[in-house]
Backbone as CSV, one residue per row, in Angstrom:
resi,resn,N_x,N_y,N_z,CA_x,CA_y,CA_z,C_x,C_y,C_z
1,MET,11.349,17.440,-0.303,11.720,16.067,-0.015,12.840,16.092,1.023
2,LEU,12.716,15.289,2.030,13.758,15.121,3.037,14.745,14.065,2.547
3,VAL,16.029,14.378,2.556,17.054,13.432,2.128,17.921,13.097,3.331
4,LEU,18.038,11.800,3.628,18.818,11.331,4.768,19.884,10.352,4.314
5,THR,20.971,10.295,5.031,22.000,9.297,4.781,21.979,8.316,5.941
6,ARG,21.907,7.025,5.629,21.893,5.976,6.646,22.873,4.895,6.230
7,LYS,23.422,4.211,7.201,24.304,3.071,6.952,23.560,1.794,7.303
8,VAL,24.136,0.653,6.949,23.528,-0.638,7.282,23.269,-0.688,8.787
9,ASP,22.118,-1.210,9.157,21.624,-1.341,10.526,21.169,-0.025,11.152
10,GLU,21.164,1.050,10.396,20.600,2.302,10.892,19.184,2.435,10.341
11,SER,18.350,3.201,11.035,16.966,3.324,10.614,16.481,4.757,10.721
12,ILE,15.282,4.958,10.184,14.559,6.209,10.357,13.179,5.860,10.888
13,MET,12.566,6.793,11.565,11.207,6.615,12.061,10.284,7.541,11.288
14,ILE,9.130,7.024,10.907,8.077,7.821,10.283,6.942,7.839,11.292
15,GLY,6.739,8.977,11.904,5.791,9.059,13.009,6.312,8.230,14.169
16,ASP,5.407,7.734,14.977,5.774,6.923,16.141,5.745,5.433,15.868
17,MET,5.180,5.023,14.714,4.881,3.613,14.556,5.528,2.939,13.347
18,VAL,6.203,3.680,12.482,6.791,3.078,11.281,8.309,3.277,11.328
19,GLU,9.024,2.156,11.275,10.482,2.192,11.253,10.967,1.613,9.931
20,VAL,11.884,2.333,9.280,12.500,1.871,8.045,13.986,1.687,8.339
21,LYS,14.471,0.439,8.179,15.846,0.104,8.535,16.603,-0.357,7.292
22,VAL,17.849,0.102,7.150,18.707,-0.346,6.060,19.287,-1.694,6.459
23,LEU,18.931,-2.738,5.718,19.399,-4.089,6.043,20.662,-4.457,5.280
24,GLY,20.823,-3.888,4.092,22.006,-4.218,3.306,22.114,-3.343,2.080
25,ILE,23.318,-3.259,1.569,23.579,-2.503,0.348,24.433,-3.400,-0.543
26,ASP,23.974,-3.586,-1.793,24.698,-4.430,-2.742,24.772,-3.680,-4.064
27,GLY,25.871,-3.007,-4.308,25.998,-2.196,-5.520,25.025,-1.041,-5.468
28,SER,24.132,-0.976,-6.461,23.151,0.112,-6.488,21.818,-0.293,-5.860
29,SER,21.776,-1.455,-5.231,20.558,-1.950,-4.591,20.638,-1.781,-3.082
30,VAL,19.555,-1.310,-2.506,19.464,-1.146,-1.051,18.343,-2.031,-0.557
31,LYS,18.603,-2.858,0.442,17.573,-3.712,1.032,17.056,-3.022,2.288
32,LEU,15.742,-2.757,2.319,15.115,-2.063,3.435,14.185,-2.997,4.182
33,GLY,14.137,-2.841,5.482,13.149,-3.524,6.308,12.182,-2.481,6.828
34,ILE,10.891,-2.763,6.755,9.882,-1.803,7.190,9.031,-2.464,8.258
35,GLN,9.011,-1.845,9.418,8.200,-2.345,10.518,7.071,-1.344,10.739
36,ALA,5.840,-1.816,10.533,4.670,-0.942,10.639,3.497,-1.762,11.164
37,PRO,2.524,-1.101,11.783,1.322,-1.824,12.214,0.606,-2.448,11.013
38,ARG,-0.106,-3.541,11.238,-0.817,-4.239,10.154,-1.785,-3.326,9.400
39,GLU,-2.372,-2.376,10.099,-3.369,-1.517,9.452,-2.740,-0.451,8.549
40,VAL,-1.427,-0.361,8.527,-0.734,0.585,7.645,-0.267,-0.180,6.403
41,PRO,-0.879,0.089,5.246,-0.462,-0.623,4.043,0.940,-0.183,3.609
42,VAL,1.766,-1.143,3.235,3.120,-0.868,2.754,3.282,-1.601,1.426
43,HIS,3.546,-0.842,0.358,3.689,-1.419,-0.975,4.859,-0.760,-1.691
44,ARG,5.463,-1.485,-2.632,6.388,-0.839,-3.559,5.569,0.154,-4.371
45,LYS,6.201,1.244,-4.807,5.446,2.301,-5.477,4.721,1.799,-6.718
46,GLU,5.373,0.927,-7.512,4.715,0.467,-8.736,3.466,-0.367,-8.422
47,ILE,3.483,-1.103,-7.322,2.303,-1.862,-6.896,1.225,-0.911,-6.393
48,TYR,1.629,0.092,-5.616,0.693,1.104,-5.116,-0.028,1.781,-6.281
49,GLU,0.723,2.148,-7.330,0.124,2.802,-8.488,-0.878,1.885,-9.185
50,GLU,-0.576,0.600,-9.302,-1.511,-0.355,-9.916,-2.789,-0.472,-9.088
51,ILE,-2.661,-0.538,-7.773,-3.835,-0.609,-6.887,-4.681,0.652,-7.065
52,ARG,-4.027,1.798,-7.103,-4.734,3.062,-7.260,-5.492,3.099,-8.590
53,LYS,-4.846,2.652,-9.673,-5.504,2.621,-10.988,-6.720,1.698,-10.970
54,GLU,-6.575,0.534,-10.352,-7.696,-0.412,-10.273,-8.854,0.184,-9.471
55,ASN,-8.544,0.884,-8.393,-9.601,1.508,-7.583,-10.324,2.589,-8.369
56,VAL,-9.581,3.390,-9.125,-10.203,4.429,-9.949,-11.071,3.774,-11.023
57,ALA,-10.562,2.736,-11.670,-11.328,2.050,-12.724,-12.616,1.445,-12.161
58,ALA,-12.554,0.941,-10.942,-13.732,0.326,-10.329,-14.830,1.351,-10.081
59,THR,-14.452,2.598,-9.850,-15.469,3.628,-9.598,-16.022,4.206,-10.889
60,GLU,-15.406,3.906,-12.028,-15.837,4.476,-13.294,-16.764,3.557,-14.082
61,GLY,-17.116,2.419,-13.530,-17.995,1.490,-14.225,-19.416,2.014,-14.271
62,PRO,-20.290,1.290,-14.962,-21.693,1.723,-15.038,-22.323,1.669,-13.640
63,PRO,-23.302,2.540,-13.388,-23.935,2.532,-12.062,-24.645,1.209,-11.794
64,MET,-24.664,0.802,-10.550,-25.302,-0.451,-10.139,-26.818,-0.295,-10.182
65,ASP,-27.485,-1.275,-10.722,-28.944,-1.300,-10.745,-29.404,-1.750,-9.364
66,VAL,-29.853,-0.799,-8.553,-30.208,-1.070,-7.159,-31.356,-2.075,-7.060
67,GLU,-32.339,-1.959,-7.917,-33.487,-2.874,-7.857,-33.052,-4.304,-8.182
68,ARG,-32.157,-4.456,-9.162,-31.644,-5.791,-9.501,-30.846,-6.355,-8.326
69,LEU,-30.067,-5.511,-7.701,-29.283,-5.933,-6.543,-30.199,-6.386,-5.399
70,LYS,-31.274,-5.667,-5.161,-32.239,-6.057,-4.124,-32.809,-7.443,-4.415
71,GLY,-33.126,-7.684,-5.697,-33.646,-8.985,-6.087,-32.644,-10.098,-5.838
72,LEU,-31.386,-9.857,-6.129,-30.335,-10.854,-5.893,-30.186,-11.137,-4.400
73,LEU,-30.283,-10.095,-3.606,-30.157,-10.290,-2.156,-31.331,-11.087,-1.595
74,LYS,-32.532,-10.865,-2.117,-33.704,-11.605,-1.653,-33.566,-13.092,-1.968
75,LYS,-32.957,-13.419,-3.112,-32.789,-14.815,-3.513,-31.825,-15.552,-2.588
76,THR,-30.885,-14.856,-1.995,-29.899,-15.506,-1.141,-30.392,-15.716,0.278
77,ARG,-31.506,-15.154,0.622,-32.035,-15.276,2.001,-32.931,-16.441,2.168
């Protein structure tokens, strides 16, 4: 793990396109600003973990009945 020390209004770069800037410090809380392209998802870790769990759960469901799906698609045309 890389550990850096930054002060308010200082930033770090992740690659060429993601900037993380320290906006403020209030006690034990740090306010960060993250500037990244729209196609780069940025989430708090606890939200990221929930998304990951939901994606795993979605792949563990029963297999899709392809013939039933074909029938549903024909009805919509």
